[in-house]
DRENKOL-552081 format. One record per residue: residue in three letters; x, y, z of N, C-alpha, C in turn. Coordinates in steps of 0.1 Angstrom, whole numbers, padded with zeros to 4 digits, always signed. Each point is the difference from the previous one (the first is absolute). Last residue first. Layout:
ALAXYZXYZXYZ;...
# end
This chain:
ALA+0133+0166+0079-0009+0003+0012+0009+0006+0011;GLY+0015-0018-0043-0004+0014+0000-0009+0004+0012;THR+0001-0050-0017+0011+0009-0001-0005+0014-0001;ILE-0018-0051+0016-0005+0013-0005+0012+0010+0002;HIS-0009-0057-0003+0009+0011+0003-0006+0013-0005;LEU-0016-0053+0015-0003+0011-0008+0008+0012+0005;HIS+0007-0057+0003+0000+0014+0006-0005+0010-0010;MET+0013-0051-0001-0013+0004+0004+0000+0013+0008;THR+0036-0025-0024+0001+0002+0014-0014+0004+0006;THR-0001-0010-0045+0010-0010+0005+0001+0002+0015;TYR-0025+0030-0028-0008-0012+0003+0009-0012+0004;ASP-0001+0055-0002+0010-0010+0001-0007-0013+0004;PHE-0011+0052-0020-0006-0013+0004+0011-0010+0000;THR-0002+0057+0003+0007-0012-0005-0006-0013+0006;ILE-0009+0057-0010-0004-0011+0008+0006-0013-0007;ALA+0006+0057+0004+0003-0011-0008-0003-0012+0008;TYR-0023+0052+0004+0010-0011+0004+0003-0009-0011;PRO-0033+0038+0004+0013+0005+0004+0011-0011+0001;LYS-0046-0012-0013+0006+0009-0009+0013+0006+0004;PHE-0035-0033+0021+0014-0004-0004+0008+0011-0008;PHE-0048+0003+0015+0009-0001+0011+0014-0001-0004;GLU-0035-0001-0032+0004+0013+0004+0009+0000+0012;HIS-0017-0043-0018+0008+0008-0009+0005+0013+0006;THR-0019-0036+0036+0000+0000-0015+0007+0013-0005;PHE-0016-0035+0045+0008+0011-0004+0003+0000-0015;ASN-0040-0021+0034+0008-0003-0012+0008+0013-0003;ALA-0022-0022+0049+0000+0010-0011+0008-0005-0012;ILE-0008-0026+0041-0007+0012+0003-0001+0010-0011;LEU+0000-0056+0004+0009+0011-0003-0008+0013+0003;ASP-0002-0058+0014-0006+0014-0003+0011+0010-0003;PHE-0002-0056-0008+0004+0010+0009-0006+0013-0005;GLY-0007-0040-0024+0000-0005+0014+0004+0010+0010;PHE-0009+0001-0050+0014+0000+0004+0001-0006+0014;GLN-0043+0002-0021+0009-0002-0011+0014-0002+0005;ALA-0036+0009+0030-0004-0012-0008+0009-0003-0011;SER+0007+0038+0027+0003-0012+0007-0004-0012-0007;GLN+0004+0051-0012-0002-0012-0008+0004-0013+0008;GLY+0003+0048+0012-0013-0006+0003-0002-0013-0007;PRO+0034+0033-0022-0004-0001+0014-0014-0006+0002;GLY+0018-0013-0047+0004+0011+0008-0005-0002+0015;PRO-0015-0017-0054+0011-0002+0010+0002+0012+0008;LEU-0048-0014-0022+0012+0007-0003+0011-0002+0010;GLY-0045-0019+0002+0007-0005-0012+0012+0007-0004;PRO-0038+0026+0028+0002-0014-0001+0008-0004-0013;PHE+0002+0046+0029-0003-0005-0013+0001-0015+0001;VAL-0012+0032+0043+0011-0008-0007-0006-0004-0013;LYS-0019+0046+0019+0000-0014+0004+0011-0008-0007;GLU-0004+0047-0004-0011-0002+0010+0000-0014+0005;ALA+0045+0025-0018-0012-0007-0005-0010-0002+0011;ALA+0041+0037-0013-0006-0008+0011-0013-0007-0005;HIS+0049+0025-0022-0014-0005-0001-0004-0007+0012;GLY+0039+0041-0009-0002-0014-0003-0015-0003-0001;LEU+0042+0042+0006-0013-0004-0004-0001-0015-0002;LEU+0034+0029+0033-0001-0006-0013-0015-0004-0002;ASN+0029+0022+0039-0011+0006-0008-0001-0005-0014;HIS+0045-0015+0021-0010+0008+0006-0010+0005-0010;ARG+0041-0042+0008-0006+0010-0008-0012+0006+0007;VAL+0048-0032+0008-0012+0006+0006-0005+0010-0010;ALA+0038-0042+0009-0006+0008-0011-0014+0005+0004;ARG+0027-0028+0027+0004+0014+0001-0005+0008-0012;GLY-0026-0043+0008+0012+0002+0007+0003+0015+0001;LEU-0037-0002-0026+0006-0013-0001+0014+0002+0006;SER-0049+0031+0004+0015-0003+0000+0003-0014-0002;ILE-0037+0047+0003+0001-0014-0002+0015-0004-0002;ARG-0036+0044+0015+0013-0006+0000-0001-0015-0002;ASP-0037+0029-0009+0009+0010+0007+0014-0005+0000;ALA-0039-0012-0035+0008-0007+0010+0010+0010+0006;THR-0050+0003-0026+0013+0007+0002+0007-0007+0011;VAL-0040-0016-0037+0004+0001+0014+0014+0007+0000;PRO-0048-0012-0033+0013+0005+0001+0004+0002+0015;TYR-0036-0037-0015+0001+0014+0004+0015+0004-0001;ILE-0038-0041-0018+0014+0004+0002+0001+0015+0003;LYS-0039-0045-0003+0003+0015+0000+0015+0002+0005;ASN-0021-0043-0029+0005+0004+0014+0003+0015-0001;GLY-0012-0028-0038-0011+0000+0009+0003+0005+0014;PHE+0033-0002-0035-0005-0013+0002-0011+0000+0010;ARG+0017+0044+0002+0008-0009-0008-0005-0014+0004;GLU-0012+0057+0004-0004-0013+0002+0009-0009-0008;SER+0002+0051+0028-0001-0007-0014-0004-0014+0003;PRO-0003+0051+0029+0001-0015-0002+0001-0004-0014;HIS+0003+0045+0029+0004-0003-0014+0002-0016-0001;ASP-0012+0023+0041-0007+0008-0009+0003-0004-0015;TYR+0021-0017+0041-0013-0007-0003-0008+0008-0010;ASP+0052-0005+0016-0008+0009-0007-0013-0006-0004;VAL+0037-0009+0041-0007-0006-0010-0010+0010-0007;THR+0048+0000+0033-0012+0007-0005-0006-0007-0012;PHE+0028-0023+0043+0002+0006-0014-0013+0007-0004;GLY+0011-0026+0042-0001+0015+0000+0002+0006-0014;VAL-0003-0047+0018+0013+0005+0001+0001+0015-0002;ARG-0042-0024-0003+0006-0004+0013+0014+0006+0001;GLU-0024+0006-0040-0006+0008+0011+0007-0003+0013;ALA+0013-0025-0038+0004+0014-0002-0005+0009+0012;ILE-0014-0046-0002+0014+0002+0004+0004+0014-0001;GLU-0042-0010-0016+0000-0003+0014+0014+0002+0006;VAL-0008+0004-0047-0005+0011+0008+0001-0002+0015;THR+0035-0026-0030-0014+0001+0001-0004+0012+0008;THR+0043-0005-0034-0004-0005+0013-0015+0000+0000;ASP+0047+0012-0033-0014-0005+0000-0002-0005+0014;LEU+0037+0037-0024-0005-0009+0010-0014-0005-0003;ALA+0025+0031-0027+0011-0004+0009-0004-0012+0009;SER-0017+0021-0052-0003-0003+0014+0013-0005+0007;GLY-0009+0009-0049-0004+0012+0008-0002-0002+0014;ILE+0002-0045-0025+0000+0013-0007-0004+0011+0009;GLY+0024-0048+0011-0012+0007+0003+0000+0014-0006;GLY+0033-0039-0001-0008+0003-0011-0013+0008+0003;THR+0038-0021+0027+0004+0012-0006-0009+0005-0011;ASP-0003-0029+0048-0005+0000-0014+0004+0013-0007;VAL+0005-0031+0048+0008+0010-0008-0004-0002-0015;THR-0024-0012+0052+0004-0004-0013+0008+0011-0007;VAL-0004-0012+0055-0006+0008-0011+0005-0006-0013;MET+0000-0009+0059+0001-0005-0014-0007+0009-0010;ARG+0017+0024+0044-0008-0012-0002+0002-0004-0015;PRO+0023+0036+0041-0001-0006-0013-0008-0013+0000;GLY-0023+0035+0020+0009-0009-0007+0013+0000+0007;TYR-0033+0042+0002-0004-0014+0000+0009-0009-0008;ASP+0000+0049+0005+0007-0007+0011-0004-0015+0001;GLY-0007+0021-0046+0001+0009+0011+0008-0007+0011;LEU-0005-0034-0030-0009+0011-0003+0000+0009+0012;SER+0038-0039-0020-0008+0007+0011-0009+0011-0006;GLY+0028-0051-0015-0002+0014-0002-0009+0006+0011;MET+0029-0047-0022-0006+0007+0012-0001+0015-0002;THR-0003-0039-0040+0010+0004+0010-0007+0006+0012;CYS-0008-0030-0052-0005+0005+0013+0012+0004+0009;PRO-0015-0015-0056+0010+0003+0010-0006+0007+0012;PHE-0019-0033-0040-0004+0011+0008+0010+0003+0012;HIS-0005-0036-0038+0006+0013-0004-0005+0011+0009;ASP-0013-0048+0003+0012-0001-0010+0006+0014-0003;GLY-0022-0010+0048-0005-0005-0013+0011-0001-0010;ALA+0019+0027+0036-0013-0007+0002-0005-0003-0014;LEU+0048+0015+0025-0007-0001-0013-0012-0009+0002;TRP+0035+0034+0032-0007-0013-0002-0007+0001-0014;LEU+0040+0029+0031-0008-0002-0012-0005-0014+0000;PRO+0024+0041+0036-0003-0014-0004-0009-0001-0012;LEU+0032+0042+0006-0012-0005+0006-0001-0015-0004;ARG+0036+0046+0001-0001-0014-0003-0012-0006+0007;THR+0021+0050-0018-0008-0006+0010-0002-0015-0005;SER+0045+0025-0014-0014-0001-0003-0007-0005+0013;ARG+0050+0014-0028-0007+0000+0013-0015+0001-0001;ALA+0023-0021-0042+0002+0013+0007-0008-0001+0014;LEU+0017-0046-0021-0010+0011-0003+0003+0012+0008;ALA+0022-0050-0018+0003+0012+0007-0011+0011-0004;ARG+0007-0049-0013-0012+0006+0005+0003+0013+0008;PRO+0022-0029-0045+0002+0004+0013-0012+0008+0005;ALA-0010-0038-0036+0008+0013+0000+0002+0004+0015;THR-0026-0038-0016+0014-0003+0003+0008+0013+0001;LYS-0045-0001-0013+0000-0004+0014+0014-0002+0004;ARG-0010+0035-0039+0000-0014+0002+0001-0004+0015;ARG-0021+0047-0014+0013-0007+0002-0002-0015+0001;LEU-0028+0048-0018+0000-0015+0002+0015-0004+0002;ILE-0031+0048+0002+0013-0006+0000-0002-0015+0003;LEU-0028+0047-0018-0001-0013+0005+0014-0006-0001;ALA-0015+0054+0005+0006-0011-0008-0004-0013+0007;LYS-0002+0050+0014-0009-0003-0011+0006-0011-0009;GLY+0014+0021+0044+0008+0000-0011-0007-0003-0013;ALA-0024-0001+0040+0007+0013+0001+0009+0002-0013;TYR-0023-0042+0007-0009+0011-0003+0007+0013-0001;ASP+0016-0051-0005+0005+0013+0004-0009+0011-0004;MET-0001-0055+0008-0008+0011-0007+0004+0013+0006;THR+0025-0050-0002-0002+0013+0006-0009+0008-0009;THR+0017-0055+0010-0008+0010-0008-0001+0013+0008;LEU+0026-0050-0006+0000+0010+0010-0005+0013-0007;PHE-0017-0046-0020+0011+0009+0000+0001+0007+0014;HIS-0035-0030-0013+0011-0006-0007+0013+0008+0000;TYR-0043+0015+0016+0006-0009+0010+0011-0009-0006;PHE-0026+0032-0026+0008+0007+0010+0008-0010+0008;LEU-0034-0014-0030+0013+0003-0007+0009+0005+0010;THR-0042-0009+0016+0005-0012-0005+0013+0001-0008;THR-0023+0040+0017+0007-0008+0010+0005-0013-0006;GLY-0016+0033-0036+0003+0003+0014+0007-0011+0007;PHE-0022+0025-0051+0007-0011+0007+0003+0005+0014;ALA-0033+0011-0048+0005+0004+0013+0008-0012+0005;GLY-0016+0022-0051-0003-0010+0010+0005+0005+0013;ALA+0000+0026-0040+0002-0014-0006-0004-0010+0010;PRO-0023+0049+0001+0012-0007+0003+0001-0013-0007;GLN-0027+0042-0021-0002-0011+0009+0014-0007+0003;SER-0010+0054-0012+0002-0013-0006-0002-0011+0011;GLY+0000+0049+0007-0013-0006-0004+0001-0014-0006;ASP+0035+0029+0020-0003+0004-0014-0013-0006-0005;PRO+0016-0010+0045-0003+0014-0001-0003+0005-0015;LEU-0011-0051+0011+0012+0008+0003-0004+0015-0003;PRO-0039-0035+0014+0008+0005-0011+0013+0007+0005;PRO-0027-0043+0023+0001+0015+0001+0009+0005-0010;ARG-0023-0044-0016+0008+0004+0012+0000+0015+0001;GLN-0034-0039-0024+0007+0013-0001+0007+0003+0013;ALA-0010-0051-0021-0006+0011+0008+0009+0013-0001;ASP+0005-0047-0019-0003+0011-0009-0006+0012+0008;ASN+0038-0040+0013-0014+0001-0001-0003+0013-0008;TRP+0043-0038+0021-0005+0012-0007-0015+0000-0001;GLN+0049-0024+0025-0014+0000-0002-0004+0012-0008;VAL+0046-0035+0012-0006+0013-0003-0015-0001-0001;PRO+0051-0028+0014-0014+0000-0001-0005+0014-0002;LEU+0050-0016-0017-0008+0004+0012-0015+0000-0002;ASN+0048-0003-0026-0008-0012+0004-0008+0002+0013;ARG+0039+0035-0006-0005-0009-0010-0008-0011+0007;ILE+0022+0053+0007-0005-0011+0007-0007-0009-0011;GLU+0039+0042+0002-0010-0007-0007-0004-0012+0008;ILE+0027+0051+0006-0003-0013+0005-0011-0006-0008;ASN+0017+0046-0003+0011-0010-0005-0002-0014+0006;GLY-0043+0031-0004+0014+0006+0000+0010-0010-0005;ILE-0040-0025+0004+0000+0012+0007+0014+0006+0001;LYS-0031-0042-0027+0013+0008+0002-0003+0013+0006;PHE-0021-0052-0011-0004+0012+0006+0013+0008+0004;SER-0017-0048-0030+0010+0010+0004-0007+0012+0005;ASP-0023-0042-0011+0014-0003-0003+0010+0009+0006;LEU-0051-0014+0018+0008+0011-0007+0014-0004-0002;VAL-0051-0025+0009+0014-0001+0002+0007+0011-0008;GLY-0053-0003+0020+0009-0005-0010+0014+0000+0005;LEU-0058+0012+0010+0013-0004+0006+0009-0007-0011;TYR-0046+0035+0005+0007-0010-0008+0014-0002+0006;LEU-0052+0020+0016+0015+0001+0002+0006-0012-0008;THR-0049+0028-0004+0007-0013-0001+0015+0003+0002;VAL-0043+0029+0020+0010-0001-0010+0005-0014+0000;PRO-0044+0034+0021+0007-0013-0001+0010+0001-0012;HIS-0015+0042+0031-0002-0006-0013+0007-0013-0001;THR+0001+0031+0038-0013-0007-0001-0002-0006-0013;ASP+0043+0019+0009-0010+0010+0002-0015-0005-0003;VAL+0028-0037-0010+0007+0013+0000-0010+0011+0001;VAL+0006-0058+0006-0009+0012+0000+0009+0012+0001;GLY+0005-0056-0018+0003+0011+0009-0010+0011-0001;SER+0014-0056-0015-0010+0011+0000+0004+0011+0011;LEU+0034-0034-0029-0007+0002+0012-0011+0011-0002;THR+0034-0038-0031-0007+0013+0002-0006+0000+0014;ALA+0043-0024-0033-0010-0002+0010-0008+0014+0002;VAL+0034-0006-0032+0000-0014+0004-0010-0003+0010;ALA+0010+0040-0040-0005-0004+0013+0000-0015+0002;ARG+0034+0031-0031-0011-0009-0001-0005-0004+0014;LEU+0029+0043-0027-0002-0009+0011-0012-0009-0002;GLY+0025+0036-0027-0003-0013-0004-0003-0010+0011;ALA+0010+0049-0001+0011-0009+0004-0003-0014-0004;GLN-0032+0034-0008+0012+0004-0007+0012-0010+0003;ASP-0040-0004+0024-0002-0004-0014+0012+0003-0008;ALA+0000+0014+0045+0000-0015-0001-0001-0005-0014;VAL-0005+0046+0008+0014-0004+0002+0001-0015-0001;GLU-0043+0018+0000+0007+0004-0012+0014-0005+0000;GLN-0028-0006+0038-0003-0010-0011+0008+0004-0012;SER+0022+0013+0046-0012+0004-0008-0002-0010-0011;LEU+0027-0015+0045+0001+0007-0013-0014+0004-0005;ASP+0028-0015+0049-0013+0000-0007+0002+0009-0013;LEU+0024-0025+0046+0004+0005-0013-0012-0001-0009;THR-0006+0009+0050+0009-0011-0004+0007+0005-0013;ALA-0021+0032+0041-0002-0006-0013+0010-0011-0002;TYR-0004+0033+0037-0012-0009+0001-0002-0006-0014;THR+0034+0031+0006+0004-0011+0009-0012-0010+0001;ASP+0011+0034-0041-0009-0002+0011+0003-0012+0008;LEU+0013+0033-0046+0006-0007+0011-0009+0000+0011;LEU-0006+0005-0057-0003+0005+0014+0007-0009+0010;PHE+0015+0007-0052-0006-0009+0009-0001+0007+0014;LYS+0009+0010-0057-0001+0006+0013-0008-0010+0010;GLY+0031-0015-0045-0013+0006+0004+0001+0005+0014;ALA+0034-0016-0045-0002+0003+0014-0014+0006+0002;GLU+0010-0034-0041+0002+0015+0003-0004+0002+0015;GLY+0013-0050-0010-0007+0010-0007+0003+0014+0004;GLY+0015-0045+0017+0008+0007-0009-0006+0011-0008;ASN-0023-0027+0035+0004-0008-0011+0008+0007-0011;VAL-0018+0034+0031-0005-0014+0001+0004-0007-0013;SER+0018+0046+0032-0003-0006-0013-0004-0014+0002;ALA+0001+0050+0029+0005-0014-0001-0005-0005-0013;GLU+0001+0049+0032+0000-0006-0013+0005-0014+0002;VAL-0026+0027+0040+0013-0001-0007-0002-0007-0013;SER-0029+0028+0044+0000-0009-0012+0014+0000-0006;PRO-0032+0017+0048+0013-0001-0008-0002-0010-0011;VAL-0043+0026+0014+0009-0009+0007+0012-0001-0008;PRO-0029+0032-0014-0007-0003+0012+0006-0010+0009;ASP+0034+0023-0011-0014+0000+0002-0007-0003-0013;LEU+0046-0001-0001-0001-0002+0015-0015-0001+0004;THR+0026-0013-0049-0009+0008+0007+0001-0002+0015;PHE+0032-0019-0027-0006+0007-0011-0011+0010+0006;PHE+0044-0020+0026-0015+0000-0001-0003+0008-0012;PRO+0047-0024+0000-0007+0012+0005-0015-0002-0001;VAL+0038-0038+0009-0009+0005-0011-0008+0012+0005;ARG+0046-0033+0012-0008+0011+0005-0008+0006-0012;THR+0027-0050+0014-0004+0010-0009-0009+0010+0006;SER+0038-0045+0009-0010+0009+0004-0003+0010-0011;GLN+0028-0037-0008-0002-0003+0014-0011+0009+0006;ALA-0001-0011-0053+0008+0007+0010-0003-0005+0014;GLY-0016-0033-0038+0005+0014-0001+0008+0005+0012;TYR-0040-0039+0001+0011+0002-0008+0004+0015+0000;VAL-0033-0041+0026+0004+0014+0000+0013+0001-0008;GLN-0046-0035+0005+0014+0001-0002+0005+0015-0002;TRP-0045-0025+0012+0006+0013+0005+0015+0000-0001;PRO-0018-0049-0005-0007+0013-0001+0008+0011+0006;THR+0016-0049-0023+0001+0009+0012-0008+0013-0002;GLY-0015-0044-0028+0013+0005+0004-0001+0009+0012;SER-0044-0001-0026+0010-0011+0000+0014+0006+0003;ILE-0055+0011+0005+0014+0007+0001+0010-0012+0001;HIS-0047-0008-0001+0004+0004-0013+0014+0007+0000;SER-0024-0013+0040+0004-0012-0007+0005+0002-0014;TYR-0018+0035+0028+0014-0004+0004+0004-0012-0008;GLN-0044+0015-0007+0010+0010-0005+0014-0005+0003;ASP-0036-0025+0017+0001-0001-0015+0011+0009-0005;ALA-0010+0004+0045+0007-0013-0003+0001-0002-0015;PHE-0025+0036+0014+0014+0003+0001+0008-0013-0001;ALA-0047-0004-0003+0005+0009-0011+0015+0003+0002;LYS-0022-0025+0033+0002-0008-0012+0006+0009-0011;ASP-0012+0021+0040+0012-0008+0002+0003-0008-0013;ARG-0041+0024+0002+0012+0009+0000+0013-0008+0000;PRO-0041-0024+0005+0003+0005-0014+0012+0009-0001;ARG-0003-0040+0036-0005+0013+0000+0003+0006-0014;ASP+0013-0044+0022-0013+0000-0007-0006+0014+0000;THR+0043-0018+0018-0009+0008+0008-0014+0000-0006;SER+0042-0020-0018-0007-0008+0010-0011+0007+0007;ARG+0029+0020-0033-0010-0008-0006-0008-0008+0010;LEU+0036+0027+0014-0011+0008-0004-0010-0009-0007;LEU+0039-0021+0013-0007+0004+0012-0012+0009-0004;PRO+0030-0015-0033-0009-0011+0005-0008+0004+0012;THR+0031+0033-0018-0011-0004-0009-0009-0011+0005;ALA+0042+0018+0021-0013+0007+0003-0012-0006-0008;ARG+0045-0014-0007-0004-0005+0013-0014+0006+0004;ASP+0022+0014-0040-0003-0014-0001-0005-0006+0013;LEU+0017+0044-0002-0014-0001-0005-0004-0014-0002;ARG+0036+0029+0024-0001-0014-0001-0014-0004-0004;ASP+0020+0044+0012+0000-0003-0014+0000-0015-0002;GLN-0006+0024+0042+0014-0005-0003+0002-0004-0014;ARG-0042+0015+0016+0009+0011+0003+0015-0004-0002;VAL-0035-0032-0006+0000+0010-0011+0010+0011+0003;PHE-0007-0034+0033+0008-0005-0012+0001+0011-0011;CYS-0027+0008+0038+0014-0001+0004+0009-0004-0011;GLU-0046+0000-0007+0005+0014-0001+0015+0000+0005;ALA-0024-0040+0004+0002+0003-0014+0007+0013-0002;LEU-0014-0011+0043+0011-0008-0004+0004+0002-0015;ARG-0039+0020+0016+0011+0006+0005+0013-0007-0003;GLN-0041-0020-0012+0003+0012-0008+0012+0008+0005;ALA-0014-0037+0025+0005-0005-0014+0003+0012-0008;SER-0020+0009+0041+0014-0004+0002+0006-0005-0013;VAL-0046+0010-0001+0008+0012+0002+0015-0003+0002;VAL-0032-0036-0004+0003+0007-0013+0008+0012+0002;ASP-0009-0046+0026+0003+0014+0004+0005+0008-0012;GLY-0013-0048+0004-0010+0009-0005+0003+0015+0004;PRO+0027-0038+0014+0001+0001-0014-0010+0010-0006;GLN+0024-0006+0048-0014+0002-0005+0000+0003-0015;LEU+0040-0014+0022-0009-0002+0011-0015+0002-0004;ALA+0034+0010-0031+0000-0014+0002-0009-0004+0012;VAL+0006+0046-0010-0007-0007-0011-0001-0015+0002;ALA+0026+0025+0031-0014+0004+0001-0009-0007-0010;LYS+0047-0005-0003-0005-0007+0011-0015+0002+0002;SER+0023+0026-0031-0001-0014-0005-0006-0009+0011;LEU+0010+0045+0011-0012-0001-0008-0002-0014-0006;TYR+0039+0009+0026-0012+0000+0008-0013-0001-0009;ARG+0043+0000-0021-0001-0011+0009-0013+0000+0008;GLU+0010+0036-0031-0003-0013-0007-0001-0012+0010;ALA+0011+0043+0017-0014+0000-0006-0003-0013-0006;GLU+0044+0007+0015-0010-0002+0011-0014-0001-0005;ALA+0033+0010-0031+0002-0014+0005-0009-0003+0011;PHE+0000+0044-0018-0006-0010-0009+0002-0014+0006;ARG-0005+0051+0015+0009-0011+0006-0005-0013-0006;ASN-0019+0046-0007+0008-0007-0010+0011-0009+0006;SER-0037+0024+0023+0013+0005+0001+0010-0006-0010;LEU-0046-0013+0003-0001+0014+0000+0014+0007+0000;LEU-0003-0047+0004-0002+0004-0014-0001+0015+0000;ALA+0003-0021+0042+0012-0001-0007-0001+0005-0014;LEU-0039-0002+0025+0009+0010+0005+0013+0000-0007;TYR-0030-0034-0011-0004+0013-0005+0009+0011+0005;GLY+0007-0043+0017+0004+0001-0014-0004+0013-0006;LEU-0014-0009+0043+0015+0002+0000+0005+0001-0014;GLN-0046-0010+0006+0003+0014+0003+0015+0003+0000;ALA-0015-0045-0008-0005+0009-0011+0004+0015+0003;ASN+0010-0033+0033+0009-0001-0012-0005+0010-0011;ALA-0027-0003+0038+0013+0006+0003+0009-0001-0011;HIS-0042-0021-0005-0001+0014+0000+0013+0007+0003;GLN+0000-0047+0002-0004+0005-0013+0000+0015-0001;PRO+0009-0023+0042+0011+0001-0009-0004+0005-0014;ASP-0015+0003+0051-0008+0002-0012+0010+0001-0012;GLU+0017-0013+0042-0014+0000+0004-0009+0001-0013;HIS+0048+0001-0002-0005-0013+0004-0015+0000+0003;LEU+0021+0041-0014+0003-0010-0010-0005-0014+0004;LEU-0002+0045+0023-0012-0008-0004+0003-0011-0009;ARG+0033+0032+0015-0005-0007+0012-0012-0009-0003;ARG+0018+0028-0034+0009-0011+0003-0004-0008+0013;TYR-0025+0038-0013-0003-0011-0008+0010-0012+0002;GLY+0007+0041+0024-0012-0007+0004-0004-0012-0009;ARG+0037+0028-0012+0003-0007+0013-0013-0008+0004;GLU-0006+0028-0036+0008-0011-0004+0004-0009+0013;ALA-0023+0041+0006-0009-0010-0005+0008-0013-0004;GLU+0024+0038+0014-0007-0006+0011-0009-0011-0005;THR+0021+0025-0033+0010-0007+0008-0006-0007+0012;PHE-0027+0027-0028+0004-0012-0006+0010-0008+0008;ARG-0039+0037+0003+0011-0003+0009+0006-0013-0003;GLY-0040+0021-0020+0013+0003-0006+0012-0001+0009;ALA-0048-0010+0007+0004+0014+0004+0013+0003-0006;LYS-0018-0043-0007-0010+0010-0005+0005+0014+0002;PHE+0024-0035+0021+0003+0001-0015-0009+0010-0006;LEU-0007-0009+0045+0013+0007-0002+0003+0002-0015;GLN-0037-0026+0011-0003+0015+0003+0013+0008-0002;ASP+0004-0047-0003-0008+0005-0011-0004+0015+0001;PRO+0024-0023+0035+0008+0003-0012-0008+0005-0012;ASP-0010+0006+0053-0005-0008-0011+0008+0004-0012;GLU+0003+0020+0044+0011-0008-0005-0005-0009-0011;GLY-0022+0048+0010+0004-0010+0009+0012-0007-0005;SER-0028+0036-0021+0003-0013-0006+0004-0010+0011;ASP-0026+0045-0009+0003-0006+0013+0003-0014-0004;PRO+0001+0048-0030-0002-0014+0002+0003-0005+0013;SER-0012+0046-0023+0004-0004+0013-0001-0015+0002;LEU-0009+0020-0042+0009+0010+0006+0005-0003+0014;TYR-0032-0024-0029+0014-0004-0001+0009+0009+0008;GLY-0048+0007-0006+0004-0009+0011+0014-0004+0000;LEU-0022+0026-0035+0007+0007+0011+0004-0008+0011;ALA-0002-0020-0049-0010+0005+0009+0008+0006+0012;PRO+0028-0002-0045-0007-0008+0009-0011+0007+0008;LEU+0015+0008-0053+0006+0001+0013-0009-0006+0011;VAL+0009+0016-0053-0005-0013+0005+0006-0002+0014;ALA-0006+0040-0043+0004-0003+0014-0007-0013+0004;ALA+0019+0019-0049-0012-0004+0007+0004-0003+0014;ALA+0019+0022-0051+0001-0002+0014-0013-0003+0007;GLN+0019-0010-0049-0010+0008+0005-0001-0002+0015;LEU+0029-0022-0035+0005+0011+0008-0011+0010+0004;PHE+0002-0045-0024-0001+0012-0008+0000+0013+0008;ALA+0005-0044+0019+0006-0002-0012+0000+0013-0009;ARG-0022-0001+0042+0015+0000+0002+0007-0002-0014;ARG-0049+0001+0004+0007+0013+0003+0015-0001-0001;GLY-0035-0036-0006+0008+0006-0011+0007+0012+0003;LEU-0029-0034+0025-0008+0011-0007+0009+0008-0009;ASP+0002-0054+0014+0007+0013+0002-0007+0011-0007;ASN-0009-0048+0001-0008+0008+0009+0007+0013+0003;GLU+0020-0032-0031-0015+0000-0003-0008+0009+0009;LEU+0049+0016-0007-0005-0013+0001-0015+0000-0001;ILE+0047+0031-0013-0015+0000+0002-0005-0014+0000;MET+0050+0025+0012-0007-0010-0007-0015+0001+0003;
# end
């Protein structure tokens, strides 16, 4: 999803590194739960915040609610975040997180008044969108599961899907996306904007239109009555030069047990009620930050495991990091071939070894940024997420594997490792 201050990379799959200052590499957190949280040591931080419930109840409740939200522990998240908002009605961040707690459960009627209460243009726009969804959102019809072949593997995976019963189009798969349509497809589907937002794509301002989609069909599964957005920006072209119909990712993925089978070149959606038997796999913890940013634990060389993001939409890249971190872990940075993105210098980097659990890859190409990108999600975003991440693992890393996102048990499975 592209928001007012989002530079647009994630929605349109242009990889960008957004990583922490080097000081994160050796945190001296002690027992301060805020420092434990910032370092991604969530279990220890949670214990610390519980000890603070009487001493600093508003902050402790806010953080305990956030920790529960990151793990989709909805009842806990609702209880603690509600207390935080009651103790400090001006706590906009907790109100937004409580709204997100309801959105993830498709309880949009509960999210809408909370979003209106923040007096933020972005929140008001989504409140307006949700208020136009009558009845149950995200209704799933059809088969218990569907397997849809990738139309393309590069520049990123894409599959065919149809909007409002129309002709099937090619949609890019990106875990850093919500459900986004091209202007042409939105017009063909007869969509009406119920709210708008201002966004930026490749430094160009765009208007984002928010509406309600009657039907989105992928293989043998149809989803009805769901929120959607669209705009007229250009997306990365498909190999035949044509424009994609749009992109979708985590906000759809978390309604299913979702597998991106890179090795088998297919997207597999299983209903949440389907059996969860998976082939032998590496199982990692999974957290969901914001409304669509999956996080897990990864390592750069011998450094880690630490918090990383999982972004399947990075074109031609396996990794995003910073120059500072790349040098510290011994990766080769190609200073002779810089490029520039959003006024920030980017250098090619060769990652000797990077890993997610038992999934280990060697000598992969990535990007190292000279500094953190302001406004983009990812490592170093303590102001946005409250915790640091050391890297973003993306497209090229996943090619030998099948990756499964289980947002019920909150695990990331990597098969083939």
